[in-house]
C-alpha positions in Angstrom: -37.0 8.0 204.4 -39.4 8.8 207.8 -38.0 5.4 209.0 -34.4 6.5 208.7 -34.8 9.7 210.8 -36.8 8.4 214.0 -33.7 5.5 214.1 -31.4 9.0 214.5 -33.7 10.6 216.9 -34.4 7.3 218.8 -30.7 6.2 219.0 -30.5 9.7 220.8 -33.8 9.7 222.4 -34.1 6.1 223.3 -30.9 3.3 222.9 -31.7 1.1 224.2 -34.9 0.3 221.9 -33.5 1.6 218.6 -30.2 -0.3 219.0 -31.8 -3.3 220.0 -34.2 -3.1 217.2 -31.6 -2.9 214.5 -29.6 -6.1 216.0 -33.1 -8.1 215.4 -34.1 -6.7 212.0 -29.8 -7.3 211.3 -30.6 -3.7 209.9 -27.2 -1.6 209.1 -26.9 -0.4 205.8 -28.4 2.9 206.5 -26.9 3.6 209.1 -22.7 2.6 207.9 -24.2 4.6 204.7 -24.7 7.5 207.1 -21.3 7.3 209.0 -19.5 6.7 205.6 -20.8 9.8 203.4 -20.4 12.3 207.2 -17.1 10.6 207.8 -15.9 11.5 204.1 -17.4 14.8 204.1 -16.1 16.2 207.7 -12.6 14.7 206.3 -13.2 16.8 203.1 -13.7 20.0 204.9 -11.2 19.9 207.4 -8.6 18.3 205.5 -7.1 22.1 204.8 -6.2 22.6 208.4 -5.2 18.8 209.2 -2.7 19.0 206.5 -1.1 22.5 207.2 -1.0 21.1 211.4 0.2 17.7 209.9 2.7 19.9 208.1 3.9 21.5 211.2 4.2 18.9 213.5 6.9 16.9 211.1 8.7 20.0 210.5 9.1 20.0 214.6 10.0 16.3 214.6 13.3 14.0 213.9 11.7 13.0 211.0 12.6 16.6 209.1 16.1 15.5 209.4 15.6 12.8 206.8 13.7 15.3 204.5 14.7 17.6 201.9 13.9 21.7 201.8 11.7 20.9 199.3 10.2 17.8 201.0 9.5 20.3 204.0 8.2 23.1 202.4 5.9 20.7 200.1 4.4 19.3 203.3 1.1 21.4 203.2 1.0 21.6 199.8 -2.3 19.5 198.5 -4.5 19.1 195.4 -8.1 18.9 194.8 -7.5 15.0 193.9 -5.5 14.5 197.0 -8.0 16.0 199.2 -10.8 14.1 197.2 -8.4 11.0 198.6 -7.7 11.5 201.5 -11.7 11.6 202.0 -12.1 8.7 200.5 -9.5 7.0 202.6 -11.2 7.9 205.8 -13.8 6.9 204.7 -12.7 3.1 204.3 -11.1 3.2 207.3 -13.8 4.0 208.9 -15.7 0.7 207.9 -12.3 -1.0 208.9 -13.2 0.4 212.2 -16.8 -0.7 212.3 -16.0 -4.2 210.8 -13.0 -4.5 213.4 -14.7 -3.0 216.4 -18.2 -4.8 215.2 -15.9 -8.5 215.7 -14.4 -7.6 219.6 -17.7 -6.3 220.9 -19.2 -9.7 219.1 -16.4 -11.6 220.6 -16.6 -10.0 224.1 -20.1 -10.4 224.9 -20.2 -13.9 223.4 -17.5 -14.8 225.9 -20.1 -13.2 228.4 -22.9 -15.6 227.3 -24.7 -13.6 225.3 -27.0 -14.4 222.7 -26.7 -13.5 218.7 -24.7 -13.7 215.7 -21.8 -11.1 214.0 -24.3 -9.4 212.1 -26.6 -8.3 214.9 -23.9 -6.5 216.7 -22.6 -5.6 213.7 -25.9 -3.7 213.0 -25.6 -2.8 216.8 -23.0 -1.2 216.7 -23.6 0.7 213.3 -26.8 2.3 214.7 -25.0 3.1 218.2 -21.8 5.0 216.1 -24.1 7.5 214.7 -23.6 9.2 218.2 -19.4 9.0 218.4 -18.8 9.3 214.1 -21.7 11.4 213.0 -22.7 14.0 215.5 -19.3 13.4 217.5 -17.4 13.9 213.7 -20.1 17.0 212.9 -19.1 18.7 216.3 -15.2 18.1 216.1 -14.9 19.0 212.1 -16.6 22.1 212.9 -14.6 23.1 216.5 -11.5 22.0 213.6 -12.7 24.8 211.2 -13.5 27.4 213.4 -10.5 27.2 216.1 -8.4 26.2 212.7 -6.5 23.0 214.5 -7.1 19.8 214.4 -6.4 19.6 218.2 -10.2 20.0 219.3 -11.4 18.4 222.9 -14.5 16.6 223.3 -13.0 14.5 226.5 -11.5 14.7 229.7 -8.3 16.2 228.1 -9.9 19.4 227.5 -9.8 20.0 231.6 -6.0 20.0 231.1 -5.3 22.6 228.2 -1.7 22.9 228.9 -0.9 19.2 228.6 1.4 17.7 225.7 -0.6 16.0 223.0 2.6 13.5 222.4 2.6 12.9 226.3 1.4 8.9 227.7 -1.3 11.1 230.1 -2.8 13.3 227.4 -3.2 10.4 224.7 -4.6 8.1 227.6 -6.9 11.0 228.6 -8.3 11.0 225.1 -9.9 7.4 224.9 -12.1 8.9 227.1 -14.2 11.2 225.2 -17.6 12.2 225.4 -18.9 11.1 222.3 -17.4 8.0 222.7 -18.8 7.2 225.8 -21.9 7.8 224.7 -22.1 5.5 222.2 -20.8 2.3 224.4 -23.8 3.1 226.9 -26.4 3.1 223.7 -24.8 0.3 222.6 -24.3 -1.9 226.1 -27.8 -0.7 226.5 -29.1 -1.8 223.3 -27.0 -5.3 223.1 -29.1 -5.6 227.1 -32.4 -5.7 225.7 -31.6 -7.7 222.5 -29.6 -10.4 224.1 -32.0 -10.2 227.2 -29.5 -10.0 230.3 -29.0 -7.4 232.8 -28.2 -3.7 232.0 -25.6 -4.1 234.8 -23.8 -7.1 232.9 -24.0 -5.4 229.7 -22.0 -2.3 230.8 -19.9 -4.7 232.7 -18.5 -6.4 229.4 -18.9 -3.0 227.8 -16.2 -1.8 230.0 -13.6 -4.3 229.8 -14.0 -4.0 225.5 -13.8 -0.2 226.3 -10.3 -0.9 228.7 -9.0 -3.8 226.1 -9.6 -1.0 222.8 -7.8 1.8 225.0 -4.9 -0.1 225.8 -4.5 -1.1 222.3 -4.9 2.4 220.9 -2.9 4.1 223.5 0.2 2.0 222.9 0.1 2.5 218.8 -0.6 6.3 219.1 2.0 6.4 221.9 4.7 4.4 220.2 4.2 5.8 217.0 4.7 8.6 217.9 7.7 7.7 219.1 8.9 6.0 216.0 8.6 9.3 214.8 10.4 11.2 216.8 7.6 13.3 217.7 
């Protein structure tokens, strides 16, 4: 238990050493459990707010024309089972994000000449994810409950309060979340120590990965909103 707490403190205070150690020891289980548990709890707590706001977005979109009056009226209603299912689904989705994200991190660094196996990089990603998916997730969930809206900002979008969340500019700026950038830097520094490459090279590879990931997410978010008529 003490080692677990030390790792959480370590990824904040000395991310390079902590992430590198997790990669060397292929230690990912505790970090993964923490990420999934926090994700599920945060989703469960914020579910009423997000459900209500999602219903409002649908009612204001072109999708509303395809739904009956009864369906529109029931959009923000949910049962305890649906709330628990939503929390469980968010945990499963978070696990999938970690698995796929780790693969691309591994791919980019292998192409860049770094050593290591996929499990090493998965361990590093899981450990570094404590910064954005745990600390960031807790802060964002707290803001959601305080403000009663799912549109909370912990990145560049906070400097543009009047920007439409459906715009391409907003979606692009939302990729530059401070917790996500903190995670990326911690991961890059940890990989540099583990793979014995220069921090500059590691950060450069991490930035290329970040740009690739952001391009995919921006495209998916923008076109999915267009398809939904939002």
